[in-house]
C-alpha positions as CSV (number, residue, x, y, z in Angstrom):
1,M,10.8,20.2,-0.7
2,A,8.7,16.9,-1.0
3,I,10.0,13.5,-0.6
4,N,11.3,12.3,-3.8
5,N,10.4,8.9,-5.2
6,K,13.8,7.2,-4.5
7,E,13.1,8.2,-0.9
8,K,9.7,6.9,-1.0
9,V,11.0,3.6,-2.0
10,K,13.6,3.5,0.6
11,L,11.1,4.3,3.2
12,F,8.7,1.5,1.9
13,D,11.9,-0.8,2.0
14,Y,12.2,0.1,5.7
15,L,8.6,-0.8,6.2
16,T,9.0,-4.2,4.7
17,L,12.2,-5.0,6.6
18,F,10.5,-3.9,9.9
19,E,7.5,-6.2,9.1
20,H,9.6,-9.1,8.1
21,E,12.6,-9.1,10.1
22,I,12.7,-6.5,13.0
23,K,9.3,-6.7,14.3
24,N,9.9,-10.3,15.5
25,N,13.3,-9.8,16.8
26,H,12.7,-7.6,19.8
27,G,15.7,-7.5,21.9
28,H,18.3,-8.1,19.2
29,Y,19.1,-4.4,18.3
30,D,21.2,-2.3,20.5
31,L,21.6,1.6,20.9
32,N,24.7,1.1,22.9
33,D,26.7,-0.9,20.3
34,N,30.1,0.8,20.1
35,Q,30.2,1.2,16.2
36,L,26.6,2.7,16.5
37,Q,27.5,5.1,19.3
38,T,30.6,6.4,17.3
39,F,28.1,7.2,14.4
40,I,25.6,8.9,16.9
41,N,28.5,10.9,18.4
42,E,30.0,12.0,15.0
43,N,26.5,13.1,13.7
44,D,25.3,14.9,17.0
45,I,22.3,12.7,17.5
46,A,20.4,12.8,20.9
47,F,17.9,10.5,22.3
48,C,15.5,11.1,25.1
49,S,12.3,9.8,26.7
50,Y,9.2,11.6,25.2
51,Q,8.1,12.2,28.8
52,A,11.4,14.0,29.9
53,K,11.4,17.7,30.9
54,G,14.2,20.0,30.3
55,I,16.1,17.8,27.9
56,K,17.8,19.9,25.3
57,A,17.6,17.2,22.5
58,K,16.5,20.0,20.0
59,E,19.7,21.7,20.4
60,H,21.5,18.9,18.5
61,E,21.9,18.5,14.8
62,A,19.6,15.4,15.1
63,Y,17.2,14.2,17.9
64,F,14.6,11.4,18.6
65,Q,12.4,12.1,21.6
66,Y,10.2,9.1,22.0
67,K,8.2,6.9,24.4
68,Y,10.0,3.7,25.4
69,T,7.4,1.1,26.1
70,T,9.6,-1.9,26.5
71,T,13.1,-2.8,27.8
72,N,14.7,-2.4,24.5
73,K,15.0,1.3,23.5
74,A,16.3,0.3,20.0
75,H,13.4,-1.8,19.1
76,D,10.9,0.9,20.5
77,L,12.6,3.5,18.2
78,M,12.6,1.2,15.2
79,R,8.8,0.6,15.7
80,H,8.2,4.4,16.2
81,I,10.0,5.2,12.9
82,R,7.9,2.4,11.3
83,N,4.9,3.9,12.5
84,A,5.8,7.3,11.3
85,I,6.4,6.0,7.8
86,A,3.3,3.9,7.7
87,H,1.0,6.6,8.7
88,G,2.6,9.2,6.5
89,N,4.1,11.2,9.4
90,V,7.3,12.0,7.7
91,I,7.9,15.4,6.3
92,K,11.0,16.5,4.2
93,K,12.0,20.1,4.7
94,D,15.3,21.9,4.4
95,G,17.3,18.7,3.9
96,Y,15.8,17.2,7.1
97,F,13.2,14.5,7.9
98,W,10.7,15.5,10.4
99,L,9.2,12.3,11.9
100,T,6.1,12.0,14.5
101,D,4.1,9.1,15.8
102,Y,0.9,9.1,17.9
103,T,-1.1,6.7,19.7
104,T,-4.6,5.8,18.4
105,K,-5.8,8.4,20.9
106,G,-3.8,11.0,19.3
107,T,-1.1,11.4,21.9
108,K,2.6,12.2,20.4
109,T,5.1,9.4,21.2
110,L,7.9,10.4,18.6
111,D,9.2,13.7,17.6
112,A,12.3,13.4,15.5
113,K,14.6,15.5,13.3
114,I,17.4,14.2,11.2
115,K,19.2,15.3,8.0
116,T,18.0,12.9,5.2
117,D,21.3,11.6,4.3
118,V,22.2,11.0,8.0
119,F,18.8,9.3,8.5
120,W,19.6,6.5,5.9
121,N,23.1,5.7,7.4
122,F,21.6,5.8,11.1
123,L,19.0,3.2,9.8
124,T,21.8,1.0,8.4
125,E,23.9,1.4,11.5
126,L,21.0,0.5,13.8
127,E,20.2,-2.4,11.6
128,N,23.8,-3.8,11.8
129,T,23.6,-4.0,15.7
130,Y,21.5,-7.1,15.4
131,H,22.9,-9.9,17.5
């Protein structure tokens, strides 16, 4: 199933939000926020480093396996999501979004799977951790 027009607009809206608000606010988003953690636990979302071996993130309902390049894992994740969208590396299949991001040399830095409806709510929850 292809990404529909409404979803395309929402993806573009995230790109705009990232470029105008998130990008320059490094360190102001928090994956450990209590409300976000409740959402993560309720939706069985796993996170791990892309370099990790033996992590069973893919056994969860949703996962984000990505490369941390700064001390703020939330900002890194938001940047990888932005890159996946901007470079057309978001696929919709069976009610899930599959996202990937790569370096300019072609090394994968994000591998993610999340239900489409949960994805939008996750982004909102993550954006709400701004402090």
